[in-house]
C-alpha positions as CSV (number, residue, x, y, z in Angstrom):
1,M,2.4,-4.6,-12.0
2,Q,-0.7,-5.7,-14.0
3,W,-0.2,-2.9,-16.1
4,F,2.8,-4.4,-17.9
5,E,0.6,-7.4,-19.1
6,A,0.1,-5.1,-22.6
7,L,3.8,-5.5,-22.5
8,W,4.5,-9.1,-22.3
9,S,2.2,-10.0,-25.2
10,T,3.3,-7.1,-27.3
11,A,7.2,-8.3,-26.5
12,A,6.6,-11.2,-27.4
13,A,4.9,-10.6,-31.1
14,H,7.5,-8.0,-31.9
15,S,11.7,-8.0,-31.5
16,G,14.0,-5.7,-30.5
17,I,13.9,-2.7,-28.1
18,L,10.2,-4.2,-26.9
19,Q,12.0,-7.5,-25.9
20,L,14.6,-5.2,-24.2
21,S,11.9,-3.5,-22.4
22,A,10.3,-6.2,-21.3
23,R,13.2,-7.9,-19.8
24,A,13.8,-4.5,-17.7
25,A,10.6,-4.2,-16.7
26,S,10.7,-8.3,-15.5
27,E,13.9,-7.3,-13.4
28,L,12.5,-4.4,-12.0
29,L,9.0,-6.2,-10.6
30,A,11.1,-8.8,-9.1
31,A,12.5,-7.1,-7.0
32,P,10.9,-3.7,-6.1
33,R,12.8,-0.8,-4.0
34,D,11.5,2.0,-2.2
35,V,7.6,0.6,-2.6
36,V,5.2,3.4,-1.7
37,V,1.8,4.4,-3.2
38,L,2.3,5.9,-6.6
39,H,0.5,8.2,-8.7
40,G,0.4,6.0,-11.9
41,D,0.6,8.7,-14.2
42,S,2.5,11.3,-13.5
43,H,2.8,13.8,-16.6
44,H,2.7,17.2,-17.5
45,G,-0.5,17.5,-18.1
46,N,-1.5,15.7,-15.1
47,V,0.4,18.6,-12.6
48,L,-1.5,21.3,-12.7
49,D,-1.1,25.0,-10.7
50,F,-3.9,25.8,-8.8
51,G,-2.9,29.7,-7.8
52,Q,-2.9,29.7,-3.8
53,S,-3.4,26.1,-3.3
54,G,-0.2,25.3,-5.3
55,W,0.7,22.8,-7.8
56,L,-2.0,19.4,-7.6
57,A,-1.2,16.0,-9.4
58,I,-4.6,15.1,-11.0
59,G,-5.8,12.1,-12.1
60,P,-4.4,9.6,-10.0
61,K,-4.3,5.7,-10.5
62,G,-3.6,4.5,-7.0
63,L,-0.8,2.5,-7.8
64,Y,1.6,0.5,-5.3
65,G,5.1,0.0,-6.6
66,E,8.4,0.9,-6.9
67,R,8.7,4.9,-7.1
68,G,10.8,5.0,-9.4
69,F,7.6,3.9,-12.1
70,D,6.2,7.4,-11.4
71,Y,9.4,9.2,-12.7
72,A,9.5,7.1,-16.0
73,N,6.9,8.9,-17.4
74,I,8.1,12.2,-17.3
75,L,10.6,11.8,-19.8
76,C,8.1,10.7,-23.0
77,N,6.4,14.3,-21.8
78,P,4.8,17.0,-22.8
79,D,5.4,16.0,-26.6
80,D,7.3,14.0,-28.7
81,A,9.5,17.0,-30.2
82,S,10.5,17.9,-26.5
83,A,10.8,14.6,-25.3
84,L,13.5,13.9,-28.3
85,A,15.3,17.1,-27.9
86,P,18.8,16.9,-28.9
87,G,20.5,16.4,-25.3
88,C,17.0,16.5,-23.3
89,F,16.6,12.9,-22.6
90,G,20.4,13.2,-20.6
91,R,20.0,16.5,-18.7
92,R,16.1,15.0,-17.8
93,I,17.9,11.7,-16.1
94,A,20.4,13.4,-14.4
95,L,18.4,15.9,-12.9
96,I,15.2,13.4,-11.6
97,A,18.2,11.1,-11.0
98,D,19.9,13.8,-8.5
99,I,16.4,15.3,-6.8
100,S,14.8,11.6,-6.3
101,G,18.4,10.1,-4.9
102,I,17.0,7.3,-7.2
103,D,20.2,5.4,-8.5
104,R,21.1,6.9,-12.1
105,R,21.0,3.0,-13.5
106,R,17.7,2.1,-12.3
107,L,16.0,5.0,-13.0
108,L,16.9,4.0,-16.9
109,Q,15.8,0.8,-16.1
110,W,12.3,2.3,-15.4
111,V,12.1,4.2,-18.4
112,L,13.3,1.6,-20.9
113,A,10.3,-0.4,-19.0
114,W,7.6,2.3,-18.9
115,A,8.8,4.0,-22.9
116,G,7.9,0.2,-24.2
117,L,4.7,-0.3,-21.9
118,S,3.6,2.8,-23.6
119,A,4.8,1.9,-27.0
120,A,2.5,-1.3,-25.9
121,W,-0.5,0.4,-25.0
122,S,0.1,2.8,-28.5
123,L,-0.1,-0.1,-30.5
124,E,-3.0,-1.8,-29.1
125,D,-4.6,1.4,-29.9
126,G,-3.4,1.7,-33.5
127,A,-1.3,4.7,-32.7
128,D,2.1,5.7,-33.7
129,P,4.9,4.3,-31.4
130,G,7.6,6.1,-32.3
131,C,8.5,8.8,-29.6
132,R,8.3,6.0,-27.2
133,L,10.3,3.8,-28.5
134,E,12.8,6.3,-28.8
135,V,12.8,7.0,-25.9
136,A,13.4,3.4,-24.9
137,K,16.1,3.4,-27.5
138,L,17.6,6.1,-25.6
139,A,17.9,4.4,-22.0
140,A,18.7,0.9,-23.3
141,S,21.8,3.1,-25.2
142,A,22.6,4.9,-22.1
143,L,22.1,1.4,-20.2
144,N,25.2,0.0,-22.5
145,T,27.5,3.0,-22.7
146,G,27.1,4.2,-19.0
147,A,26.5,7.6,-20.5
């Protein structure tokens, strides 16, 4: 997926969690599952209540790839405090895996990959990637411990 170009270069220049994110992304992209048309920017600010029309997703990027990609962004939102609230990450992972039917481990890999990509974009923009890096670390830890 072309979207991950920023992660490859950023991971090459940095060590640690960004390299783990790049490795997870490479593995996922090498053997995609459940390939569908994706929104590409699913998060709390892009799903709005239009009253009688119901809830609608706005701002689609129109990507094509594994559906787990669209769920990963949710874990970094709606804000840093919510994303990093104690116990929130594990509850969200369990809920998303249960409702979507996506394998929990695969979902965690997508979160690790996505959070690394988002951190890379933040670094490119001169912004603080702190929360994204912390979410990536949460995903990596859960992958390592099976928690």
